[in-house]
C-alpha positions, -999 to 999 in steps of 0.1 A, spaced: 32 320 -2 45 355 7 14 372 -5 -9 350 15 13 355 46 12 392 41 -26 392 38 -29 370 69 -6 394 89 -26 424 78 -59 408 87 -46 397 121 -32 432 128 -66 447 119 -84 423 142 -60 429 171 -65 466 167 -103 461 165 -102 440 197 -84 469 214 -109 493 200 -137 477 220 -115 470 249 -108 507 250 -144 513 259 -145 483 283 -114 489 305 -122 524 318 -157 513 328 -145 482 347 -108 480 357 -105 518 353 -131 525 381 -122 495 403 -98 515 426 -122 544 425 -151 521 436 -130 506 464 -119 541 475 -156 552 475 -163 522 498 -136 536 521 -107 515 512 -72 530 519 -38 521 505 -34 493 530 -67 476 523 -63 481 486 -29 465 488 -45 435 506 -70 430 478 -44 433 451 -19 410 469 -45 383 474 -55 385 438 -21 386 422 -2 358 439 -19 330 419 -15 349 386 22 354 393 26 316 400 7 309 368 30 331 348 60 312 362 43 279 355 38 290 319 75 300 317 86 266 330 62 246 309 57 263 275 35 235 262 7 249 285 8 280 263 13 266 229 -16 241 229 -52 251 222 -43 287 220 -76 300 205 -98 281 230 -78 293 260 -78 329 248 -116 330 242 -125 313 275 -103 336 295 -114 366 274 -150 361 282 -144 350 318 -127 382 326 -156 403 312 -182 383 331 -164 385 364 -170 423 365 -207 416 367 -202 403 403 -180 431 416 -207 458 423 -229 432 440 -206 426 470 -190 448 497 -171 422 517 -133 426 512 -128 388 511 -154 383 484 -141 413 464 -106 398 466 -119 364 455 -137 378 425 -108 400 415 -85 370 418 -107 351 394 -106 380 370 -68 382 374 -64 346 366 -83 352 333 -62 383 327 -29 364 330 -41 339 304 -53 367 281 -20 385 285 1 354 277 -20 344 248 -23 379 232 15 384 237 21 351 220 -2 361 191 17 394 187 53 382 193 50 349 173 31 364 143 52 395 135 88 405 133 103 433 155 90 461 133 56 444 131 55 442 169 63 479 172 36 487 146 8 466 161 17 476 197 17 513 189 -16 511 169 -33 491 197 -21 516 222 -33 546 202 -67 531 192 -72 518 228 -64 553 242 -87 570 217 -118 548 225 -108 549 262 -115 587 261 -152 579 254 -151 552 280 -136 574 306 -160 603 297 -190 580 300 -178 565 333 -172 601 346 -207 611 335 -224 581 350 -205 585 384 -214 622 385 -251 620 377 -264 586 388 -277 579 423 -250 564 446 -268 531 449 -268 525 411 -239 543 395 -213 516 399 -237 488 391 -247 503 358 -212 514 349 -197 480 355 -225 462 336 -223 485 306 -186 481 305 -187 443 307 -212 442 279 -190 462 256 -161 441 266 -178 410 254 -179 425 219 -141 425 219 -143 388 228 -164 382 197 -137 399 176 -110 375 189 -132 346 178 -126 355 142 -89 351 135 -73 317 126 -46 311 152 -36 276 140 -1 288 131 6 291 169 -3 255 177 28 237 190 51 266 183 87 256 190 107 270 220 144 276 216 166 253 238 195 275 250 190 312 254 218 334 241 227 366 259 208 356 290 224 384 310 207 410 287 174 394 291 179 392 328 187 430 331 157 439 310 135 416 331 148 433 363 142 467 348 107 457 338 100 443 372 111 475 390 91 497 365 60 476 369 63 476 407 66 514 406 36 519 383 15 494 402 22 510 436 15 544 420 -19 531 408 -27 518 443 -17 549 462 -26 579 439 -64 576 437 -71 569 474 -47 597 483 -68 621 462 -101 609 475 -93 600 512 -66 627 519 -72 656 496 -110 650 495 -114 649 457 -148 636 445 -146 602 428 -156 615 394 -126 639 394 -103 608 397 -120 593 366 -115 627 349 -78 624 356 -79 589 339 -96 606 309 -69 632 307 -42 605 309 -58 584 283 -62 613 259 -25 620 263 -16 584 256 -29 587 220 -3 613 212 23 596 234 19 562 216 25 579 182 54 599 196 73 571 212 65 544 186 94 553 162 119 568 186 154 554 190 163 535 221 183 565 233 152 586 235 137 564 261 163 575 285 144 607 289 110 590 295 125 570 323 141 600 340 108 620 337 87 591 350 108 590 381 98 625 391 60 618 391 56 608 429 75 639 441 53 662 419 21 645 432 30 655 467 43 690 458 14 700 436 -19 694 454 -44 715 434 -69 697 412 -56 715 381 -21 704 389 -31 668 394 -49 668 361 -17 681 345 3 654 363 -21 628 349 -11 639 314 26 640 323 25 606 339 7 591 308 32 606 284 63 595 303 48 561 313 40 552 277 76 557 267 89 538 296 64 509 290 73 508 253 109 504 261 104 470 278 80 458 252 103 467 223 134 452 240 116 419 244 105 421 207 142 422 199 149 392 222 121 371 208 143 352 183 166 342 212 141 336 239 111 324 218 76 339 216 62 316 243 89 324 268 86 361 260 49 361 266 52 342 299 81 365 311 61 397 304 30 384 322 50 370 351 68 402 356 36 422 354 19 401 381 51 399 403 53 437 401 18 439 415 26 414 442 56 435 453 37 467 451 9 452 472 33 440 499 49 474 501 15 491 503 4 468 531 36 472 551 34 510 551 2 511 571 -17 537 551 11 563 549 7 578 515 39 598 517 59 567 523 40 549 496 49 576 470 85 576 483 86 538 476 74 545 441 103 569 436 128 543 449 115 516 425 115 541 396 151 551 404 160 515 406 146 508 371 165 539 359 198 527 373 194 492 358 186 507 324 213 533 324 240 509 336 232 474 322 209 476 291 232 484 262 205 500 240 198 528 265 229 528 288 248 560 296 280 539 298 297 524 267 280 493 253 309 470 263 307 483 299 269 479 300 272 442 288 299 436 315 277 452 342 248 431 330 269 399 332 281 409 367 245 416 378 233 383 364 261 362 380 258 380 413 220 375 414 224 339 403 250 332 430 228 348 456 199 328 445 219 295 446 232 304 480 198 312 494 184 280 480 214 261 494 210 278 528 172 271 527 179 235 519 204 232 547 180 249 571 152 225 562 175 194 565 188 206 599 153 213 611 141 179 600 171 162 618 163 181 650 127 171 648 137 135 642 161 136 672 134 152 693 109 125 683 134 98 690 141 112 725 104 115 732 98 79 721 126 67 744 111 87 772 76 73 767 91 37 766 110 44 798 80 58 816 59 29 804 84 3 816 87 21 850 50 20 855 48 -17 845 76 -26 869 61 -6 897 27 -24 894 
């Protein structure tokens, strides 16, 4: 019945927004201060990258596994979502109790595993339950509501870090945040998600080159934003000497800006997102050029505004592709790209040896790469004619596919050749041992 379906969709939208309402309090007081906490412990961009790399490899592989085996996503959706949802919240209770980098990386990896399951399942709920307009609506509302409640969360985290004794401030902040986060878990226990069980996955994907171009764009953008998140806070604390609570204040400013930004970008045409991408690419240069606290606060707002628009572009494009790709694949692709972007950002951060200027330069390179892919190969936002963009996308896809096949073939040949050499070496060694043994026996 259409009326019952409409009521179900409306109730599900309300619960998804309510989940983000409480998550908005939870995130700034846990994930939002995690980098600040590690920076306070003395971690720089290299050690931070090590933690994030160690904790993002398994989630990236899980996302790929979900992509290759959609049945892992489409079975027992509600149970998987709730277990992961609660597990992520509970993992934060352990973070302020340890100082060892290895233990912190292990705990954060457990949290990240839960996060990838949450991301896949929530994306599935959204993309499989609503049409493209519904996805835009619920995404923008969740973003706005989450940003609004995050203001309170950031303000509370800033206050606690500023006034509490050093030995207790992070412990109490993490614990309070995790407690609020479990309320959002309780909210997700309410909706009936039975309509997602065994959801079908389309066999052949039409327009795969467009999906590929958008995926590459999303990967480059995620890598840029992840590396910016890794480098910016320790740069402020360890190089410019900012106090840790000022870094959380910047997060507060950025979150407040996101409320307006979500409403602003929600109904814009695809062409408008060109400007958000171009503006986002200038952030790393401005960070280095404008070092005063007031300027950094302004940049936090600027980054939030442009980043919201850039992030919406990828989400809305995949909403458009859902009918071709399937909600399960869409969910898995987005989560895989998110974690793979963090892996790449972590590798870059580790390889730069703590050089913040080079790290921010790498952010610029990734941002400009995303810009180039969007402007040349994604028809909805391309600066070139639509027919040219589709042609460029096809060339990019075929070139990448050919390169992948060649690399796999070369890798296979290398492995086979290596095995043959090892077998030959083993045979010669065996013959030598037999020869020596016979010589010894004859000489006796």
